[in-house]
Structure formats: C-alpha cells, structure tokens
C-alpha positions in Angstrom: -37.7 6.2 22.2 -40.3 6.9 19.5 -41.4 4.5 16.9 -39.6 6.5 14.1 -36.3 6.4 16.1 -36.7 2.7 16.6 -37.2 2.1 12.9 -34.2 4.3 12.1 -32.1 2.4 14.6 -33.3 -1.0 13.2 -32.5 0.2 9.6 -29.1 1.3 10.8 -28.3 -2.0 12.4 -29.6 -3.9 9.3 -27.5 -1.7 7.0 -24.4 -2.4 9.1 -25.0 -6.1 9.1 -25.3 -6.1 5.3 -22.2 -4.0 4.8 -20.2 -6.2 7.3 -21.3 -9.3 5.5 -20.3 -7.9 2.1 -17.0 -6.7 3.5 -16.1 -10.0 5.1 -17.0 -11.9 1.9 -14.8 -9.7 -0.2 -12.0 -9.9 2.4 -12.3 -13.6 2.6 -12.1 -13.9 -1.2 -8.8 -12.0 -1.4 -6.9 -13.8 1.3 -6.4 -17.1 -0.6 -5.2 -15.3 -3.7 -2.3 -13.8 -1.7 -1.2 -17.3 -0.8 -0.6 -18.2 -4.4 2.1 -15.7 -4.9 5.7 -17.0 -4.7 7.9 -15.4 -2.0 10.5 -12.9 -3.3 14.1 -14.2 -3.3 17.0 -11.8 -3.1 19.7 -12.4 -5.5 23.2 -12.5 -4.1 25.9 -10.1 -4.9 29.5 -11.0 -5.3 32.1 -9.1 -3.2 33.2 -7.0 -6.2 29.6 -6.0 -6.8 29.2 -5.0 -3.2 32.3 -2.8 -3.2 31.7 -1.0 -6.6 31.0 2.7 -6.6 27.3 3.5 -7.1 27.3 7.2 -6.6 28.1 9.1 -9.8 28.2 12.8 -9.2 28.2 13.6 -13.0 25.0 11.5 -13.7 22.2 13.6 -15.2 19.7 12.9 -12.3 22.3 14.0 -9.7 23.0 17.1 -11.6 19.3 17.9 -11.9 18.8 17.4 -8.2 21.5 19.9 -7.3 20.3 22.3 -10.0 16.7 22.3 -8.7 17.8 22.6 -5.1 19.9 25.7 -5.9 16.8 27.8 -6.4 16.2 30.5 -3.8 13.6 29.8 -1.2 
C-alpha cells in the first residue's frame, strides 16, 4: 500500500467514525421523545354501529371512482 492510499484509508475511517458518532447521537436523542407519547386507545363501537351500512353507492366519491375507471385503457 502506498502512502497516499494509507492516508485516504485513514481519512475514510475517520470520516466514518465521525458520521457514526453523529448518527448515534441523533438517534439516541429521538428515542426518549417517542416514550413521551401516550398510546392510542381504540374507542368502542356499539352493536348497532357495527352493523350499520357503510357503503353508499350513490356517494360522490364512489361515483367518481366508477366514472374514472370507465375510461378505455
């Protein structure tokens, strides 16, 4: 290995160490902030809400979906 190659390899290793240190510091700083968030709680549905009809074929978004998909391909 030549002297220039050794210097380049040393610079590469030093650069990796710096980037790894910065990355681990940033990652370590973000982990505790995630622990402060309250867990999501699902709200319950009554039996009548579970059985109600949700699909409405005359709704504007449903009509738009079928209108757009009618185009020839």
